[in-house]
N, C-alpha and C positions, 0 to 999 in steps of 0.2 A: 662613354665617360672615357677623356683621356687621360693619358698616363699621370699626370700633374695633378689633374683634379681628383683624379683618386687616392692618390697619395695623400692631399690638404685634407679629402674629407676623414679619410682613414686615421691620421693623427688630429683632426676637427674632433672624432666623436670615437676619442682613444678608449671613452669607458663606456659606449654606451651599449649596454649586450640587450636591445630592446626593440630598435628596429630592423630593417630587412637591407642587404648590398647587392649590388648584380657582380653579373661572373665576373663582369671588366674589371669592377675596384678590386674584388679579391685578389684575380690572377696578377693586374698591374699591382697591387701591394705585394706578392709573394715574390715579382721579376724585382723590385726595390729590395726587398729584403735579402734576398740571392743576392744581390747587386753592393748592396751595403756594407755586408759578410765579407764579399771578396774583396773591396778594396780595403776594408778593418782588418783583412790578414796580410793583404800588402803592406800598411803600414806597420802592421806589429812585425813584418820580417823585415823590411828597412830601419826600423825605430829601433826596436827591442830585442831583435835577433828572435831566439825561437821562444819567448816568450809570447801570451792568448791576453794584454794589459785590455788593448786597443776591441778585441772581439767579444769580449768579455762586457765592457761597457756598451758597445753598440749591440750586444744581445740583449743586454736587460735592455734597453732604453728600447728596444722591439717586439719586447715582450706581448707587454697588456696591448697594443695596439691589432697587434697579430691576433689574441685570441678574440677582441671583440669583433675582428672583419671576420673571424671563422666563423662565432656566433653567427654576425648576422647574418653569412652569407646561408646557413643553416637556416637560417627561419624565412628567407626567400626561398626555401625549397619544399616551407612548412614543416621544420623538422625542430625538434629541440634541441638548443643547443650544447644539450649533455652528449651528444653525439659525439661531439668533440674527442671524446674519452676512450670512443674505440680505438682513435688513434695508437692507443697505448699497446695494443694488442701487436705482437710482430708480424710484418709483412700484411697478412688479412687486412687487417687495422686499418693501414695505411692505404693499401687499395681500396678499401672502402669510403674511406674519406675524400680520396679523388677522382671517385666514381660522384658522390653527392655534391663535389664542386664542381664539378663541369656539369652537372643536370641546370636544365631552365627552370630560370625561377617559376610560381603559381602565377599564374596571371589573376589581375583583380587582387582586393585583399583578400589575405589570408591571416589564421588566428595572431599574428603575428606584426597586423599592421597592414596598412595602404601598399598599394606596390610600389617597389624602389624606382626611383627617378633616373 
């Protein structure tokens, strides 16, 4: 899956918490989110000075699609989406989530549906 297809898929499935997502879809989305936040920060500094109005709007706009693609990525590794909550554990939770997100998805269908294409 290429960058533009991954971003379009994430926006198209922004409330789909039932399917599976490939590693490339997830990591392209993370890249897009970081770049969008960077651009929003630059725009805020140039236009609004020390305010973070634009960053807040971008963050809220990307929140639901980010949660959805994270849940779908965990489903691809045959884990429940509730594992995202482990990210609230300081340091250790983030490391565990990164390991989960980097793992190869299960081959063939699993309890969350057919293999992601």
